[in-house]
C-alpha positions as CSV (number, residue, x, y, z in Angstrom):
1,M,28.0,24.4,15.0
2,A,25.3,25.0,12.1
3,D,27.6,24.1,9.4
4,L,28.5,20.6,11.4
5,A,24.6,19.6,11.8
6,F,23.8,20.5,7.9
7,E,27.0,18.3,6.8
8,R,25.5,15.6,9.1
9,E,22.0,15.9,7.8
10,L,23.5,16.1,4.2
11,S,25.2,12.8,4.5
12,S,22.2,11.2,6.2
13,F,20.0,11.9,3.0
14,R,22.5,10.7,0.7
15,R,22.9,7.7,2.6
16,G,19.3,7.4,2.7
17,V,19.2,8.0,-1.3
18,Q,21.8,5.3,-1.9
19,E,19.6,2.7,0.5
20,G,16.5,4.0,-1.2
21,T,17.7,3.6,-4.9
22,S,17.0,-0.4,-4.6
23,I,13.1,0.5,-3.7
24,A,13.0,3.1,-6.4
25,I,14.0,0.5,-9.1
26,G,11.7,-2.1,-7.4
27,Y,8.8,0.5,-7.7
28,F,9.6,1.2,-11.3
29,P,7.3,-1.7,-13.1
30,I,4.5,-1.7,-10.3
31,A,4.0,1.9,-10.9
32,I,4.3,1.6,-14.6
33,T,1.6,-1.0,-14.4
34,F,-0.5,1.2,-12.3
35,G,-0.4,3.9,-15.0
36,L,-1.5,1.6,-17.8
37,I,-4.5,0.1,-15.5
38,A,-5.1,3.9,-14.6
39,K,-5.6,4.5,-18.2
40,S,-7.5,1.5,-18.8
41,T,-9.9,2.5,-16.0
42,G,-10.7,6.0,-17.4
43,L,-8.7,8.1,-15.0
44,S,-6.8,11.3,-16.6
45,L,-3.1,11.9,-16.7
46,S,-3.5,14.4,-14.0
47,E,-6.0,12.1,-11.9
48,T,-3.5,9.2,-12.1
49,V,-0.4,11.2,-11.2
50,L,-2.5,13.1,-8.2
51,M,-3.5,9.7,-6.7
52,S,0.2,8.7,-6.6
53,L,1.3,12.0,-5.4
54,I,-1.4,12.0,-2.5
55,V,-1.9,8.5,-1.7
56,F,1.5,6.9,-2.1
57,A,0.2,3.1,-1.7
58,G,0.2,0.8,-4.0
59,A,-2.1,-1.6,-2.7
60,S,-4.7,1.1,-1.9
61,Q,-4.3,2.6,-5.3
62,Y,-4.8,-0.8,-7.1
63,M,-7.8,-1.5,-4.9
64,A,-8.9,2.0,-5.5
65,L,-9.1,1.3,-9.3
66,N,-10.7,-2.0,-8.7
67,L,-13.6,-0.4,-6.7
68,L,-14.0,2.6,-9.4
69,T,-14.4,-0.2,-12.2
70,L,-17.3,-1.5,-9.8
71,G,-18.8,2.0,-9.7
72,T,-18.5,2.2,-6.0
73,G,-19.1,5.1,-3.9
74,I,-16.4,7.7,-2.7
75,Y,-17.2,7.0,0.8
76,E,-16.7,3.3,0.5
77,I,-13.1,3.8,-1.3
78,I,-11.9,6.1,1.5
79,L,-13.0,3.7,4.0
80,T,-11.7,0.6,2.1
81,T,-8.2,2.1,1.4
82,F,-8.2,3.4,5.1
83,I,-8.7,0.0,6.6
84,V,-6.0,-1.4,3.9
85,N,-3.6,1.2,5.3
86,I,-4.2,0.7,9.3
87,R,-0.6,-1.1,9.3
88,H,1.0,2.4,8.7
89,F,-0.1,3.6,11.9
90,L,1.9,0.6,13.4
91,M,4.9,1.0,11.2
92,S,5.3,4.5,12.0
93,A,4.9,4.0,15.7
94,S,7.5,1.3,15.7
95,L,9.9,3.5,13.5
96,N,9.6,6.3,15.9
97,E,11.4,4.5,18.6
98,K,14.3,4.4,16.6
99,A,14.1,7.8,15.2
100,E,16.2,10.6,16.7
101,D,14.5,13.4,18.6
102,D,13.3,16.4,15.9
103,H,10.5,18.8,15.4
104,L,7.0,17.1,15.0
105,L,6.7,18.6,11.4
106,K,9.8,17.0,10.3
107,K,8.3,13.6,11.7
108,A,5.1,14.2,10.0
109,G,6.6,14.9,6.7
110,Y,8.7,11.7,6.2
111,A,6.1,9.8,8.2
112,F,3.7,10.4,4.9
113,G,6.4,8.4,2.7
114,I,6.6,5.2,4.8
115,T,5.7,2.5,3.0
116,D,6.1,-1.6,3.8
117,E,9.5,-1.2,1.7
118,T,10.9,1.9,3.2
119,F,10.1,0.8,6.6
120,S,11.7,-2.2,5.9
121,V,14.7,-0.8,5.0
122,A,14.6,1.9,7.7
123,S,14.2,-0.8,10.6
124,M,17.0,-2.7,9.6
125,N,19.2,0.1,9.8
126,N,21.8,-0.4,12.5
127,K,22.5,3.4,13.1
128,E,20.3,6.1,14.5
129,V,17.2,7.0,12.1
130,T,17.9,10.4,11.2
131,S,15.2,12.8,9.6
132,G,17.8,13.5,6.8
133,Y,17.9,9.6,6.4
134,M,14.3,9.1,6.2
135,Y,13.7,11.7,3.5
136,G,16.3,10.2,1.6
137,V,14.8,6.8,1.5
138,N,11.6,8.2,1.1
139,G,12.3,11.0,-1.5
140,I,13.6,8.9,-3.9
141,S,11.1,6.1,-3.6
142,Y,8.5,8.9,-3.9
143,A,9.9,10.4,-7.1
144,S,10.4,6.8,-8.9
145,W,6.4,5.9,-7.7
146,V,5.0,9.3,-8.9
147,V,7.0,9.5,-12.2
148,S,6.7,6.4,-13.2
149,S,2.9,6.3,-12.5
150,G,2.8,9.0,-15.3
151,L,4.8,7.3,-17.5
152,G,2.9,4.4,-17.5
153,F,-0.2,6.4,-18.4
154,I,1.7,7.9,-21.0
155,F,2.8,4.5,-22.5
156,G,-0.5,3.3,-22.2
157,A,-2.1,6.1,-24.0
158,A,0.0,5.0,-27.1
159,L,-1.2,1.1,-27.0
160,P,-4.2,0.0,-29.1
161,H,-7.3,0.5,-27.6
162,V,-7.9,-3.2,-27.4
163,L,-4.8,-4.0,-25.3
164,Q,-5.8,-1.1,-23.2
165,E,-9.2,-2.7,-22.2
166,S,-7.4,-5.9,-21.8
167,M,-5.4,-4.3,-19.3
168,S,-8.0,-4.3,-16.6
169,I,-7.3,-8.2,-16.2
170,A,-3.9,-7.4,-14.8
171,L,-5.4,-6.0,-11.8
172,Y,-7.0,-9.2,-10.7
173,A,-3.9,-11.1,-11.9
174,M,-1.8,-8.8,-9.4
175,F,-4.3,-9.1,-6.3
176,I,-3.9,-13.1,-7.1
177,G,-0.3,-12.9,-7.1
178,L,-0.1,-10.8,-3.7
179,L,-2.2,-13.2,-1.8
180,V,-1.2,-16.4,-3.1
181,P,2.2,-16.3,-1.6
182,S,0.8,-15.4,1.7
183,L,-1.3,-18.2,1.8
184,K,1.3,-21.0,1.9
185,G,1.9,-22.3,5.2
186,H,-0.6,-19.8,6.9
187,V,-3.9,-21.2,7.9
188,K,-5.1,-17.9,9.3
189,V,-4.6,-16.3,6.0
190,V,-6.4,-19.0,3.8
191,L,-9.3,-18.7,6.4
192,L,-9.5,-14.8,6.4
193,S,-9.7,-15.0,2.8
194,L,-12.4,-17.6,2.2
195,T,-14.7,-16.2,4.8
196,A,-14.1,-12.7,3.5
197,A,-14.9,-14.1,-0.1
198,C,-18.2,-16.0,1.3
199,L,-19.5,-12.5,2.9
200,N,-18.8,-10.6,0.2
201,S,-20.4,-13.0,-2.3
202,A,-23.4,-13.4,0.3
203,F,-23.8,-9.6,0.8
204,T,-23.6,-8.9,-3.0
205,L,-26.0,-11.7,-4.3
206,S,-28.4,-10.8,-1.7
207,H,-28.4,-7.2,-2.4
208,L,-28.4,-6.2,1.2
209,L,-25.2,-4.1,0.7
210,S,-23.6,-2.2,-2.3
211,T,-20.8,-3.8,-3.8
212,G,-18.3,-1.2,-2.0
213,W,-20.0,-1.6,1.4
214,S,-20.3,-5.4,0.8
215,I,-16.0,-5.2,0.2
216,V,-15.8,-2.9,3.7
217,A,-18.2,-5.2,5.6
218,A,-16.7,-8.5,4.6
219,T,-13.3,-7.1,5.1
220,L,-14.2,-6.0,8.7
221,L,-16.4,-8.9,9.5
222,S,-14.0,-11.8,8.6
223,A,-10.8,-10.2,10.3
224,V,-13.0,-9.9,13.6
225,A,-14.4,-13.6,13.2
226,I,-10.8,-15.1,12.3
227,E,-9.1,-13.2,15.2
228,A,-12.0,-14.0,17.8
229,A,-11.8,-17.8,16.6
230,A,-7.8,-17.8,17.2
231,V,-8.0,-16.0,20.6
232,L,-10.8,-18.4,22.0
233,K,-8.8,-21.7,20.5
234,K,-5.7,-20.3,22.4
235,K,-7.4,-20.0,25.6
236,R,-8.8,-23.5,25.3
237,G,-5.5,-24.5,25.3
238,G,-5.5,-25.3,21.6
239,Q,-2.9,-24.8,18.8
240,E,-2.7,-21.2,17.9
241,I,-3.9,-20.6,14.2
242,E,-1.1,-19.3,12.1
């Protein structure tokens, strides 16, 4: 009986690795770029790899690098990245509905590795989501992200100093690349971005808040304001803001 259970888990793990391979390949260039930018930001190799090991969240890691460049304090960085990653609570809760009953520690283990991409693959899986399957999907994705981050840093160290310094521009280019596609056909995202930008500029230029707290306050206030406006408009019978 124990052998059958082990074989079942092993089979699920292999299936997870196979389905997670495409994610691992997709992570490679993004993690390489992260390692390059981390090098130009002033992080050491151990700090770069450790961030990928502990955080394992692309958007948050890129944001943390940006905040470090701005000289933001540690508490502002932690709070900002927490806000960005709140969606992981929802993804984990949703995936738990499809997951098999298993030990809490096993679920906690693979919950750490849930990202937007691994969640999408697992949620579209027609079969029951087993712990072995999730460890397979998450494991190969996690390994790709961590190893590629280190490789990016090492390759970055071999680049000329001028080119290393110019890599910081890639950080802003990536954020623009992530933002622009989401603006198309989504009025709410446009309003949210403009409101957050205006609030952050106002807080920063008026010296009411430090750079880090300006970003945190602008993010929270703009999200609350736009969502409140959308709810009020819907209650009054207007067209919902999308």
